[in-house]
C-alpha positions as CSV (number, residue, x, y, z in Angstrom):
1,M,-53.6,-120.5,95.9
2,S,-51.8,-119.5,98.6
3,L,-50.8,-115.6,99.0
4,D,-48.3,-116.4,101.7
5,R,-46.8,-120.0,100.4
6,V,-46.1,-121.7,97.4
7,D,-47.2,-125.5,97.2
8,W,-43.8,-126.9,98.0
9,P,-42.7,-129.4,97.0
10,H,-45.4,-129.9,94.5
11,A,-45.2,-126.4,92.8
12,T,-43.3,-126.1,89.5
13,F,-40.9,-123.7,88.5
14,S,-40.0,-122.3,85.1
15,T,-38.2,-119.7,83.4
16,P,-40.4,-116.5,83.6
17,V,-41.7,-115.3,80.3
18,K,-43.5,-112.3,78.8
19,R,-47.3,-112.1,79.4
20,I,-47.8,-108.3,79.4
21,F,-48.2,-106.7,76.0
22,D,-50.5,-103.9,76.2
23,T,-53.7,-102.1,78.1
24,Q,-55.8,-105.2,78.2
25,T,-52.9,-107.6,79.4
26,T,-52.1,-104.8,82.1
27,L,-55.7,-105.2,83.5
28,D,-55.4,-109.1,83.3
29,F,-52.7,-108.7,85.4
30,Q,-54.9,-107.0,88.1
31,S,-56.7,-110.3,88.7
32,S,-53.8,-112.4,88.5
33,L,-52.6,-114.4,91.7
34,A,-49.0,-112.8,90.9
35,I,-50.2,-109.1,92.0
36,H,-52.2,-110.7,94.9
37,R,-48.7,-112.0,96.1
38,I,-47.2,-108.9,95.8
39,K,-49.7,-106.7,97.4
40,Y,-50.1,-109.1,100.5
41,H,-46.4,-109.1,101.1
42,L,-46.0,-105.5,100.4
43,H,-48.6,-104.6,103.2
44,K,-46.9,-107.4,105.2
45,Y,-43.3,-105.5,105.0
46,I,-45.0,-102.5,105.6
47,T,-46.5,-103.7,108.9
48,L,-43.4,-105.3,110.1
49,I,-41.1,-102.3,109.3
50,S,-43.5,-99.8,111.2
51,H,-42.3,-101.5,114.2
52,C,-39.1,-100.9,113.4
53,P,-38.8,-96.6,113.7
54,E,-35.2,-96.9,114.5
55,P,-33.0,-99.9,113.1
56,D,-29.5,-100.2,113.9
57,P,-27.6,-99.3,110.5
58,H,-24.6,-101.1,111.7
59,A,-26.2,-104.5,112.1
60,A,-24.2,-106.7,110.0
61,A,-26.3,-109.9,110.3
62,S,-29.6,-111.6,111.1
63,P,-30.8,-114.5,113.0
64,I,-32.6,-115.7,109.9
65,P,-29.9,-117.4,107.7
66,M,-31.7,-116.9,104.5
67,V,-31.3,-113.2,104.8
68,N,-27.7,-113.3,105.5
69,G,-27.4,-115.5,102.3
70,L,-29.3,-113.1,100.3
71,M,-27.0,-110.0,101.8
72,E,-24.2,-111.7,100.7
73,V,-25.0,-112.5,97.2
74,L,-25.7,-108.3,97.1
75,D,-22.3,-107.9,98.2
76,K,-20.9,-110.2,95.5
77,L,-22.9,-107.9,93.0
78,A,-21.2,-104.6,94.9
79,H,-17.9,-106.2,94.5
80,L,-18.7,-106.4,90.4
81,I,-19.1,-102.6,90.6
82,D,-15.1,-102.5,92.0
83,E,-14.1,-105.0,88.9
84,T,-15.9,-102.9,86.3
85,P,-15.0,-99.2,86.4
86,P,-16.8,-97.0,84.1
87,L,-15.5,-96.1,80.6
88,P,-13.7,-92.9,80.8
89,G,-15.1,-89.4,78.8
90,P,-18.4,-88.3,79.6
91,R,-21.7,-89.9,78.1
92,R,-25.0,-88.6,78.0
93,Y,-27.4,-91.8,78.3
94,G,-25.5,-94.3,80.6
95,N,-21.9,-95.7,80.8
96,L,-21.4,-98.9,78.7
97,A,-19.4,-100.3,81.2
98,C,-22.7,-101.3,82.9
99,R,-23.2,-103.9,80.2
100,E,-20.2,-105.4,81.1
101,W,-21.4,-105.4,84.7
102,H,-24.5,-106.8,83.6
103,H,-23.0,-109.6,81.8
104,K,-20.8,-110.5,84.6
105,L,-24.1,-110.9,86.8
106,D,-25.7,-112.8,84.1
107,E,-22.6,-115.1,84.2
108,R,-22.2,-115.7,87.7
109,L,-25.7,-115.3,89.4
110,P,-27.1,-118.8,89.0
111,Q,-24.1,-120.5,90.7
112,W,-24.5,-117.9,93.6
113,L,-28.1,-118.6,94.1
114,Q,-27.3,-122.4,94.3
115,E,-24.6,-121.6,97.0
116,M,-27.4,-119.7,98.5
117,L,-29.9,-122.0,98.5
118,P,-30.4,-126.0,100.0
119,S,-29.6,-128.3,96.9
120,E,-33.5,-129.4,97.1
121,Y,-34.3,-125.9,96.2
122,H,-32.2,-125.3,93.2
123,V,-35.1,-125.8,90.9
124,V,-36.4,-122.7,91.6
125,V,-33.2,-120.8,90.4
126,P,-34.6,-120.1,86.9
127,E,-37.4,-118.1,88.4
128,L,-35.5,-116.4,91.2
129,Q,-32.7,-115.6,88.9
130,Y,-34.8,-113.6,86.5
131,Y,-36.4,-111.2,89.4
132,L,-33.0,-110.8,91.2
133,G,-30.9,-110.0,87.5
134,N,-33.8,-107.8,86.4
135,S,-33.7,-105.7,89.8
136,F,-30.9,-103.7,88.8
137,G,-32.0,-101.9,85.7
138,S,-31.6,-102.3,82.0
139,S,-28.4,-103.3,80.3
140,T,-30.0,-102.7,77.0
141,R,-31.6,-99.1,78.0
142,L,-28.8,-98.2,80.5
143,D,-32.0,-97.0,82.8
144,Y,-33.4,-97.8,86.1
145,G,-36.8,-97.1,87.4
146,T,-39.8,-98.6,89.6
147,G,-40.2,-101.5,87.6
148,H,-36.7,-102.9,88.6
149,E,-37.0,-101.7,92.3
150,L,-40.1,-104.0,92.0
151,S,-38.4,-106.6,91.0
152,F,-36.2,-106.9,93.8
153,M,-39.2,-106.8,96.2
154,A,-40.3,-110.0,94.0
155,T,-37.1,-111.3,94.7
156,V,-37.5,-111.0,98.5
157,I,-41.6,-112.5,97.9
158,A,-40.2,-115.3,96.2
159,L,-37.7,-116.2,99.3
160,D,-40.7,-115.3,101.7
161,L,-42.8,-117.7,99.6
162,L,-40.5,-120.6,100.2
163,G,-40.5,-120.2,103.9
164,M,-36.9,-118.9,104.1
165,F,-37.9,-116.3,106.2
166,P,-39.1,-117.5,109.4
167,H,-40.4,-115.1,112.2
168,M,-39.1,-112.1,110.0
169,R,-39.0,-109.1,111.6
170,G,-38.8,-105.5,110.9
171,T,-34.9,-105.2,111.1
172,D,-34.7,-108.0,108.2
173,V,-36.7,-105.9,106.0
174,F,-34.6,-103.0,106.8
175,L,-31.5,-105.1,106.1
176,L,-32.5,-106.7,102.9
177,F,-33.6,-103.3,101.3
178,N,-30.9,-101.1,102.8
179,K,-28.6,-103.5,101.1
180,Y,-30.2,-103.2,97.9
181,Y,-30.6,-99.4,97.8
182,T,-27.1,-99.0,98.6
183,I,-25.6,-100.9,95.9
184,M,-28.3,-99.3,93.6
185,R,-27.8,-95.8,94.3
186,R,-23.7,-96.8,93.7
187,L,-24.8,-98.1,90.2
188,I,-26.8,-95.0,89.5
189,L,-23.8,-92.9,90.0
190,T,-21.0,-95.2,88.8
191,Y,-22.9,-95.4,85.2
192,T,-24.8,-92.7,85.0
193,L,-28.1,-94.8,84.8
194,E,-31.0,-92.7,83.1
195,P,-34.6,-92.7,84.9
196,A,-36.7,-95.7,83.1
197,G,-40.4,-94.1,82.0
198,S,-39.4,-90.8,84.2
199,H,-42.5,-88.2,84.0
200,G,-39.9,-86.0,84.9
201,V,-40.9,-83.3,87.6
202,W,-44.3,-84.9,87.5
203,G,-42.9,-88.0,89.0
204,L,-42.6,-88.7,92.5
205,D,-38.9,-89.5,91.9
206,D,-36.6,-90.1,88.9
207,H,-35.9,-93.8,89.9
208,F,-37.6,-95.1,93.4
209,H,-41.1,-95.2,94.9
210,L,-40.8,-98.2,97.4
211,V,-38.2,-96.6,99.3
212,Y,-40.8,-93.8,100.3
213,I,-43.6,-96.1,101.1
214,L,-41.0,-98.1,103.6
215,G,-39.6,-94.9,105.0
216,S,-43.1,-93.5,106.1
217,S,-44.3,-96.6,107.3
218,Q,-41.3,-96.9,109.5
219,W,-42.5,-93.5,111.4
220,Q,-46.2,-94.1,110.6
221,L,-47.2,-95.5,114.1
222,L,-45.1,-92.8,116.3
223,D,-47.3,-90.2,115.0
224,T,-46.4,-86.9,116.6
225,Q,-43.7,-88.6,118.6
226,A,-41.6,-89.6,115.3
227,P,-38.0,-88.1,115.3
228,L,-39.1,-85.6,112.0
229,Q,-42.4,-84.6,110.8
230,P,-42.9,-84.9,106.9
231,R,-42.2,-81.0,106.5
232,E,-38.7,-81.4,108.5
233,V,-37.4,-84.0,105.8
234,L,-36.9,-80.5,103.5
235,D,-34.0,-79.6,106.1
236,K,-31.1,-81.1,104.1
237,S,-29.0,-81.4,107.3
238,L,-32.0,-83.4,108.9
239,A,-32.5,-85.6,106.1
240,R,-28.8,-86.5,106.2
241,E,-28.8,-86.7,110.0
242,Y,-31.8,-89.6,109.7
243,K,-30.4,-91.1,106.1
244,D,-28.8,-94.0,108.0
245,T,-32.0,-95.3,109.7
246,N,-34.8,-94.4,107.6
247,F,-35.8,-94.9,104.2
248,Y,-37.7,-91.8,103.3
249,C,-34.8,-89.6,104.9
250,Q,-32.7,-91.8,102.6
251,G,-34.4,-91.3,99.4
252,I,-34.9,-87.2,100.3
253,N,-31.0,-87.2,100.9
254,F,-29.8,-89.0,97.7
255,I,-32.2,-86.4,95.6
256,N,-30.6,-83.5,97.6
257,E,-27.1,-85.1,96.7
258,V,-27.5,-85.4,92.7
259,K,-29.6,-82.3,91.9
260,M,-29.5,-79.0,92.0
261,G,-31.8,-75.9,92.8
262,P,-35.0,-75.6,94.6
263,F,-36.3,-78.8,96.1
264,E,-39.9,-77.3,95.3
265,E,-38.7,-77.1,91.6
266,H,-37.1,-80.5,90.9
267,S,-39.1,-82.5,93.0
268,P,-42.5,-81.0,93.5
269,I,-44.4,-83.8,94.5
270,L,-42.5,-84.6,97.5
271,Y,-42.1,-81.2,98.5
272,D,-46.1,-80.9,98.2
273,I,-46.4,-84.0,100.1
274,A,-43.9,-82.5,102.9
275,V,-45.6,-79.0,103.5
276,T,-49.3,-80.2,103.0
277,V,-49.4,-84.0,104.7
278,P,-49.0,-83.4,108.4
279,R,-48.8,-87.2,109.6
280,W,-46.7,-90.1,108.4
281,S,-49.5,-92.0,108.2
282,K,-51.2,-90.2,105.7
283,V,-48.2,-89.9,103.7
284,C,-47.8,-93.7,103.7
285,K,-51.5,-94.3,102.9
286,G,-51.0,-92.1,99.9
287,L,-48.1,-93.3,98.4
288,L,-49.3,-96.7,98.4
289,K,-52.1,-95.6,96.3
290,M,-49.9,-93.5,94.0
291,Y,-47.7,-97.1,94.0
292,S,-51.0,-98.9,92.8
293,V,-51.7,-96.6,90.0
294,E,-48.5,-95.3,88.9
295,V,-46.7,-98.5,89.3
296,L,-48.4,-101.6,89.4
297,K,-51.5,-100.5,86.8
298,K,-49.0,-98.7,84.4
299,F,-48.3,-100.8,81.3
300,P,-44.6,-99.1,80.7
301,V,-43.4,-100.4,83.6
302,V,-44.8,-103.8,84.3
303,Q,-44.8,-104.9,81.0
304,H,-41.2,-105.9,82.0
305,F,-42.5,-108.2,85.0
306,W,-42.6,-111.4,83.8
307,F,-44.4,-114.7,85.2
308,G,-43.1,-118.4,85.8
309,T,-45.3,-121.1,87.2
310,G,-44.0,-121.3,90.5
311,F,-43.8,-117.6,92.3
312,F,-46.0,-115.4,90.1
313,P,-48.0,-117.7,88.2
314,W,-50.3,-116.2,85.2
315,V,-53.3,-117.1,86.7
316,N,-56.7,-116.1,87.7
317,I,-56.9,-115.3,91.6
318,Q,-60.8,-116.5,91.9
319,N,-60.6,-119.9,90.3
320,G,-57.0,-120.7,89.2
321,T,-57.5,-120.6,85.7
322,D,-54.7,-119.7,83.1
323,L,-55.5,-115.8,82.1
324,P,-55.5,-115.1,78.5
325,V,-52.3,-115.7,76.8
326,F,-51.5,-114.6,73.3
327,E,-50.5,-116.9,70.4
328,E,-47.2,-116.7,69.1
329,K,-47.7,-114.8,66.1
330,E,-49.6,-112.1,68.0
331,E,-47.0,-111.6,70.4
332,E,-44.4,-110.8,67.8
333,T,-46.9,-108.2,66.1
334,I,-47.4,-106.6,69.1
335,Q,-43.6,-106.4,70.2
336,Q,-43.3,-104.8,66.6
337,A,-45.8,-102.0,67.4
338,N,-44.2,-101.6,70.7
339,A,-40.8,-101.1,69.2
340,G,-38.9,-97.7,70.2
341,S,-36.0,-96.0,71.3
342,P,-34.5,-96.8,74.7
343,G,-36.7,-95.5,77.4
344,Q,-39.4,-94.7,75.5
345,E,-42.9,-95.4,77.0
346,H,-44.8,-97.9,74.2
347,T,-48.4,-98.8,74.1
348,S,-50.2,-101.1,71.8
349,T,-51.8,-99.7,68.8
350,R,-54.8,-102.4,69.4
351,F,-56.5,-99.8,71.4
352,P,-57.8,-96.3,70.6
353,A,-55.6,-93.7,71.4
354,S,-58.0,-92.6,74.5
355,T,-56.6,-95.6,76.5
356,S,-52.8,-95.2,75.7
357,M,-50.2,-94.3,77.9
358,P,-49.2,-90.4,78.1
359,P,-45.9,-89.7,76.2
360,P,-42.6,-89.6,78.1
361,G,-42.5,-86.3,80.5
362,A,-46.1,-86.1,80.8
363,P,-47.7,-85.8,84.1
364,P,-49.0,-88.9,86.1
365,S,-53.0,-89.6,85.4
366,G,-53.9,-87.0,88.4
367,S,-57.6,-87.6,87.6
368,N,-57.3,-91.3,88.7
369,I,-55.3,-90.2,92.0
370,N,-57.0,-88.4,94.5
371,Y,-54.3,-87.2,96.4
372,L,-52.4,-85.9,93.2
373,L,-52.3,-82.8,91.9
374,S,-53.5,-82.8,88.1
375,H,-51.4,-80.6,85.7
376,Q,-53.9,-77.9,85.2
377,N,-54.5,-77.2,88.8
378,Y,-50.7,-77.3,89.9
379,S,-48.7,-74.2,90.4
380,H,-45.8,-73.7,93.0
381,R,-46.7,-70.0,93.2
382,N,-50.3,-70.0,93.6
383,K,-51.7,-73.5,94.9
384,T,-55.3,-73.7,95.4
385,S,-57.5,-74.8,98.1
386,S,-58.9,-77.4,95.7
387,S,-55.4,-79.1,94.8
388,R,-54.4,-78.8,98.5
389,D,-57.5,-80.9,99.3
390,R,-56.9,-83.9,96.9
391,L,-53.3,-84.0,98.4
392,R,-54.6,-84.3,101.8
393,K,-57.0,-87.1,101.0
């Protein structure tokens, strides 16, 4: 079981299916080949982009044909936004024209992927289509969050597992994710997409997390020679100046554009990172730990990550055997128990309340993350020394 390659051409591919239904299956996910492939490639892309601190934002192409191919598909998806203007009139929970955009995506994506891939690789389209199609938010809930962001990384990983990105460089990582984030911000603004499972001010960001990992990793090797130090990203003009070449500034600048009021009030976690963590290497390390706990180990997020048989199989990393799979009747029962309103974080009734997920709007589980501030200890006006120490670790 390789972390960096699928067994091509002997691997089999299938339409991904749901395997995560509750707290226990979220734990099963942690021992899967799927999550180990995700973590392996996340660290690979972080390492690559750390050697690309100042990419060319105007570079239109890569020497790797498949990087250009995926970017062309993303351009086509951006063109669908032009074809699908938002419906007129104010709407609180997302513009319904977004569902028409998703309908067009579902309709055209299989053909676009077949045109992108050599004919012998068309067998992977059912799996690849799921991950790329799920990268742009939910057409049902009209929201977007870190689970969708994870799905795009899974798309890049899938092509990487096929060996489609030989001699990949940090500039290639930047080109792909920059194109994706550009489209995603357009979708959020055009269709007023809601945050998916947001913790409110207790979350890192309403929509993104990976963008800050990539951005901090860009400057982590430069240390004191970085163009900006963490504290300086709070300067709106500086964040705007470097947004085209650094993902961290890109994320901060987007927040500045869509939110009003003092930054420390609407984005307290990012604010505390800026004022208390002195080096980009520590910022990156802390955000990686946070990503593991608040994204990869959170049922409300990973329940939407489905599993095929090729790229991200539901098998044990240790021995290659299948992880536990619910019977069909049990699946239906759990799905009914998890049914709720759009955007609500769901939990299974099979486990005691003490192991269930926090309600919407609750702070992240700070007791499990040594660098996050707990709800009880956090105060903008009176930061204690203990909370500062936890953030620095």
